[in-house]
Structures are given as C-alpha cells and as structure tokens.
C-alpha positions as CSV (number, residue, x, y, z in Angstrom):
1,M,0.0,0.0,0.0
2,I,1.3,3.4,-0.9
3,T,1.1,6.0,1.8
4,K,4.0,8.3,1.1
5,A,5.4,9.8,-2.1
6,F,8.5,11.7,-2.9
7,I,8.2,14.3,-5.7
8,S,11.3,15.3,-7.7
9,Y,11.6,18.6,-9.5
10,S,14.5,20.4,-11.1
11,F,16.0,22.6,-8.4
12,T,16.9,25.2,-11.1
13,D,13.4,25.3,-12.4
14,K,11.5,24.8,-9.2
15,N,9.7,28.2,-9.2
16,K,7.8,27.1,-12.3
17,F,6.2,24.3,-10.2
18,R,5.1,26.0,-7.0
19,F,1.4,26.0,-7.8
20,F,1.7,22.7,-9.6
21,D,3.3,21.1,-6.5
22,R,0.5,22.4,-4.2
23,Q,-2.2,21.0,-6.5
24,L,-0.5,17.7,-6.9
25,K,0.0,17.2,-3.1
26,K,-3.6,18.2,-2.4
27,F,-4.8,15.7,-5.1
28,L,-2.7,12.8,-3.7
29,K,-3.9,13.4,-0.2
30,Q,-7.6,13.9,-1.0
31,S,-7.9,11.2,-3.6
32,F,-5.6,8.5,-2.3
33,G,-4.5,9.4,1.3
34,I,-0.9,9.8,0.1
35,E,1.3,12.2,2.0
36,A,3.7,13.8,-0.5
37,Y,7.1,15.4,0.1
38,S,8.9,17.6,-2.4
39,F,12.5,18.1,-1.4
40,V,13.0,21.3,-3.3
41,F,10.0,22.9,-1.6
42,D,9.7,21.2,1.8
43,F,13.3,21.1,2.9
44,K,14.0,24.3,5.0
45,K,17.2,23.6,6.8
46,K,20.4,25.2,5.5
47,A,23.1,22.6,5.1
48,N,26.1,21.6,3.0
49,N,25.6,19.6,-0.2
50,K,26.5,16.2,1.3
51,S,23.9,16.6,4.1
52,L,21.3,17.8,1.6
53,I,21.8,14.7,-0.5
54,K,21.6,12.4,2.5
55,S,18.4,14.1,3.6
56,A,16.8,13.6,0.2
57,L,17.8,10.0,0.0
58,R,16.5,9.4,3.6
59,K,13.1,10.9,2.4
60,I,13.1,8.5,-0.6
61,D,13.8,5.6,1.8
62,E,10.7,6.7,3.8
63,S,8.5,6.8,0.6
64,D,6.7,4.1,-1.3
65,L,6.6,6.0,-4.6
66,L,8.7,8.6,-6.5
67,L,7.0,11.0,-8.9
68,A,9.6,12.5,-11.2
69,E,8.6,15.7,-13.0
70,L,11.1,15.9,-15.8
71,S,9.9,18.6,-18.2
72,Y,13.3,20.2,-17.4
73,K,16.1,17.7,-17.3
74,S,18.1,17.5,-14.1
75,I,21.0,15.4,-12.9
76,G,19.6,15.6,-9.4
77,I,16.3,14.0,-10.5
78,G,18.3,11.3,-12.3
79,L,20.2,10.6,-9.1
80,E,16.9,10.4,-7.1
81,V,15.2,8.2,-9.7
82,G,18.2,5.8,-9.9
83,Y,18.3,5.6,-6.1
84,A,14.6,4.9,-5.8
85,K,14.8,2.2,-8.5
86,A,17.7,0.5,-6.6
87,K,15.6,0.6,-3.5
88,G,12.6,-1.1,-5.2
89,K,10.3,2.0,-5.2
90,K,7.6,2.6,-7.8
91,I,8.5,5.4,-10.2
92,I,6.1,7.6,-12.2
93,Y,7.8,9.8,-14.8
94,M,5.8,12.9,-15.7
95,H,6.6,15.6,-18.3
96,R,4.8,18.2,-20.3
97,I,3.8,17.5,-23.9
98,G,6.5,18.8,-26.2
99,T,9.4,18.5,-23.8
100,E,12.4,16.3,-24.4
101,L,12.1,12.7,-23.2
102,S,14.6,11.4,-20.7
103,T,15.3,8.0,-22.2
104,T,17.1,6.8,-19.1
105,V,14.2,7.6,-16.8
106,D,11.7,6.3,-19.3
107,G,13.7,3.0,-19.4
108,I,13.4,2.4,-15.6
109,C,10.0,4.0,-14.7
110,D,6.9,2.0,-13.9
111,S,4.7,4.5,-15.7
112,R,5.1,7.6,-17.8
113,I,2.6,10.4,-18.1
114,E,2.9,13.1,-20.8
115,Y,0.5,15.9,-19.9
116,K,-0.6,19.3,-21.1
117,D,-1.4,21.0,-17.7
118,I,-2.0,20.1,-14.1
119,S,-5.6,19.2,-14.7
120,D,-4.7,16.8,-17.4
121,L,-1.9,15.3,-15.2
122,L,-4.3,14.6,-12.3
123,V,-6.8,12.9,-14.6
124,Q,-4.0,10.7,-16.1
125,L,-2.5,10.0,-12.7
126,K,-5.8,8.7,-11.4
127,K,-6.0,6.4,-14.4
128,V,-2.4,5.2,-13.8
129,F,-3.1,4.5,-10.1
130,H,-6.2,2.5,-11.0
131,T,-4.8,0.5,-14.0
132,S,-1.1,-0.1,-13.4
133,G,-1.1,-1.8,-10.1
134,I,1.0,0.9,-8.5
135,L,-1.5,1.4,-5.7
C-alpha cells in the first residue's frame, strides 16, 4: 500500500512548479490518502551539499513512490530516480507535452505520463493508479 510519495523537480526550475506542487499534493492526499514530500519545496534547513543529498535519500527511503517531474532535465532528479529504483520504489515519470524525453528515466520507470497542464496530469495520474497496479 502506498502512503508516502517523494516528488522530484528540477531545483533550477522549481519556481515554475510551486502552484503545480500544491495542487499535486492536495490531489494525492484527498484522492488516495498519500502524503507527498517535495524536497526542493519542503526542505527548509540550511546545510552543505552532502547533508542535503543524505536528507533527500532518507526521504526517498521513507517513501513508497517517486514522482519525477522531468519537463526540465536535471542530474539531481536522475540521481533520485536511480536511487529509488535501486531501493525497489515505484516510479512515475511525468513531463509536459513537447518537452524532451529522458530515455534513461523512461527506461526504468513503472509508468510515464505526458500531460498538457496540471488538470490533465491529475486525470492521467488517477488512471495510472487504477490501472497499473502501482496502488
């Protein structure tokens, strides 16, 4: 049973996803009872790079699912996805229509959603949860 999710965003492009993140977390909680954590938005403590990475990996360990938003490529997201896969976590790869496909993440994810906006993503995510066996 999935109760916790880790959401990965590009740190460099995170400001493009503030509203998106709030809507996605609200949807996951209300529709499926899933608590979601977004490292780039939820981590408040100032720290050095090593402790930041350790904290992110610890949060992935505590999660059942990783949602990777890869409309903007990011080495950090690749690291988080690879770690989650090695830990046996379910992975959903999300990206906006018209953005470049990450073939590496596509090759290891459990599901991929190509969406036009947040409303479209939420509809597709509900379908993925009900049809893919992820829940």
